[in-house]
C-alpha positions, -999 to 999 in steps of 0.1 A, spaced: 77 -223 -155 42 -216 -142 24 -186 -156 -3 -171 -134 -28 -145 -146 -45 -119 -125 -78 -137 -127 -62 -169 -115 -45 -151 -87 -78 -136 -76 -94 -171 -73 -65 -182 -51 -55 -154 -28 -74 -129 -6 -67 -98 15 -67 -118 47 -41 -142 32 -19 -112 23 -21 -97 57 -11 -130 73 18 -136 49 31 -100 52 30 -101 90 53 -131 87 75 -115 62 78 -84 83 90 -106 112 116 -123 88 128 -88 77 133 -77 113 152 -109 121 176 -102 93 164 -131 71 155 -110 41 178 -95 14 161 -64 0 183 -42 -22 170 -7 -29 150 -6 -61 160 9 -95 136 36 -108 136 47 -144 117 79 -151 100 88 -185 93 125 -180 76 129 -214 49 104 -203 50 115 -165 58 77 -160 81 54 -143 94 18 -144 106 1 -111 129 -29 -109 127 -46 -74 147 -77 -64 147 -96 -31 152 -129 -14 137 -145 17 157 -173 34 129 -190 53 108 -195 23 137 -205 0 125 -180 -27 139 -150 -45 120 -127 -68 123 -97 -92 93 -75 -98 92 -51 -128 63 -26 -126 56 3 -149 33 32 -139 20 52 -169 -8 76 -157 -20 85 -191 -26 50 -203 -64 50 -195 -69 76 -222 -57 49 -248 -75 20 -231 -45 6 -212 -39 1 -175 -19 27 -155 0 0 -136 14 -31 -152 39 -55 -138 53 -91 -136 70 -110 -108 97 -136 -117 99 -161 -88 129 -183 -84 140 -212 -61 171 -203 -39 181 -239 -35 182 -250 -72 182 -216 -90 151 -228 -110 128 -201 -122 95 -213 -109 68 -188 -120 59 -156 -137 30 -139 -121 10 -109 -131 20 -83 -105 -6 -55 -110 -31 -69 -86 -6 -84 -63 11 -50 -59 -22 -33 -50 -31 -63 -27 2 -62 -8 2 -25 -5 -33 -27 9 -23 -54 34 7 -35 49 -17 -5 54 -41 -29 70 -13 -42 94 -4 -6 102 -41 3 108 -44 -27 133 -16 -11 154 -21 26 149 -59 33 144 -83 36 174 -99 3 183 -133 17 178 -125 36 145 -157 35 125 -155 62 98 -131 61 69 -124 85 41 -109 74 7 -91 103 -10 -84 92 -46 -106 65 -59 -84 48 -85 -75 12 -87 -50 13 -57 -78 26 -34 -98 -7 -36 -74 -29 -18 -66 -1 7 -103 0 17 -105 -38 18 -77 -39 42 -91 -13 65 -125 -31 64 -106 -64 73 -91 -49 105 -117 -24 119 -155 -25 122 -163 4 97 -198 18 97 -193 48 74 -173 52 41 -167 87 26 -153 90 -9 -136 119 -26 -121 122 -61 -114 152 -80 -134 137 -108 -167 130 -91 -177 103 -117 -147 82 -106 -160 83 -70 -194 72 -82 -179 43 -101 -159 33 -71 -190 33 -49 -207 8 -72 -177 -15 -67 -178 -15 -29 -204 -44 -26 -182 -66 -47 -150 -56 -29 -165 -61 6 -197 -80 4 -201 -79 42 -201 -42 45 -236 -28 55 -228 8 65 -233 41 48 -213 54 17 -212 91 9 -195 108 -19 -180 141 -6 -175 174 -25 -148 187 -1 -119 166 12 -115 188 43 -151 181 53 -146 144 49 -113 145 68 -129 163 97 -153 134 101 -129 105 97 -112 82 121 -91 67 92 -79 85 61 -67 66 30 -47 88 6 -42 70 -27 -35 98 -52 -6 107 -75 -9 143 -64 21 167 -63 3 190 -39 -15 182 -6 -50 168 -10 -64 180 23 -54 205 50 -39 192 83 -59 217 101 -90 196 93 -77 165 111 -94 157 143 -76 142 174 -74 103 171 -71 101 133 -49 76 116 -36 83 80 -24 57 55 -5 74 27 3 52 -3 -2 74 -34 28 96 -35 60 76 -42 84 102 -57 104 131 -41 82 158 -58 49 143 -48 33 155 -15 -4 143 -10 -1 149 28 8 184 39 33 196 64 7 206 90 -5 169 91 31 157 95 37 182 124 5 172 141 14 135 142 26 119 174 38 87 156 48 84 120 58 48 108 74 40 75 73 7 56 111 11 52 133 40 63 155 38 33 125 39 9 108 69 24 141 88 28 147 84 -10 112 86 -24 85 100 -1 79 136 -10 56 139 20 87 138 41 115 150 18 98 183 11 93 195 47 128 180 57 144 202 28 125 231 42 139 225 76 104 223 93 107 185 100 134 159 103 136 122 95 149 118 130 112 122 140 101 91 124 88 66 150 102 36 132 95 9 106 64 -13 102 84 -44 110 94 -29 143 58 -22 151 47 -57 143 74 -72 166 65 -47 194 100 -30 193 81 3 190 48 12 205 15 14 185 -13 37 195 -11 46 232 -37 74 235 -70 79 218 -62 115 209 -29 107 190 -28 115 153 -8 87 135 5 82 100 17 52 80 37 59 49 44 33 23 63 36 -9 66 -1 -14 95 -25 -12 105 -57 -30 101 -82 -2 64 -74 2 60 -87 -34 81 -117 -28 60 -127 3 28 -127 -16 41 -142 -48 57 -171 -30 24 -178 -12 4 -176 -43 27 -200 -61 23 -226 -33 -14 -223 -35 -14 -226 -72 7 -258 -72 -17 -274 -47 -48 -263 -66 -34 -271 -101 -40 -236 -113 -19 -218 -140 -2 -227 -172 30 -246 -174 54 -234 -202 89 -243 -214 112 -213 -216 
């Protein structure tokens, strides 16, 4: 079995690679060539933490995978990472277990990539200003993906702890060496939102992080932070103002996206109003942005075949490059 660390994966695999591979995987999914059971989630209330078990298989690439990821938000206080994960990759022809990959970086990368794909279809072509709300680790790849698909000239950052936004600002030249625009740390999220063409929400907030009244026409939102039914980082006003809301998977958001579950339970919004899934958007089965003034929203809670797509590609690259450590198990 090949063991691949995060540092090794980073040398092999980029955001542009992930966007390409996930566009292909979304096509396979829409064609019915992906088996993607719903994930199992264990909650640990005393730690405000969760563990997720995510299996999938993809016929065209001849691989299956199981990802196990844990999310322990208080870990940084004891010097450990919030998100930790591994992916076990197997061959569907022989049953051989091929590789065990660090999943923390790949999870962030594939989540950023699907947001980038959604942004390609839903954000204005001339979108130039992006605000990042929540500047934790997940936000890095979210910003990278947006910079990959749009010519961004202005980045605005907001975090409840200003020092974290300052630290994030310092990492941007390394994340996106080609970016030459302005970077501003904002004190009020609504002010930032009112100036943005694209909004990245990457928080674990249980309450909305900006007011939908602050949205200007033509804005696109990527919501990736809230992934449990009680979390609601995007408010009902925003949802009601959107002309198109696209989900990574219908099943996932119906079970886990508090941004939708909370207003649906109140009776102010219905899941029938979802525009469709990202795979349908990629294949042109549903329309992307049609008017400049539309407000659009992409919601991702994650799904297993996204992880399989990137893990399979990383494995092939690692074999060709002779990267990783072979171990007997």
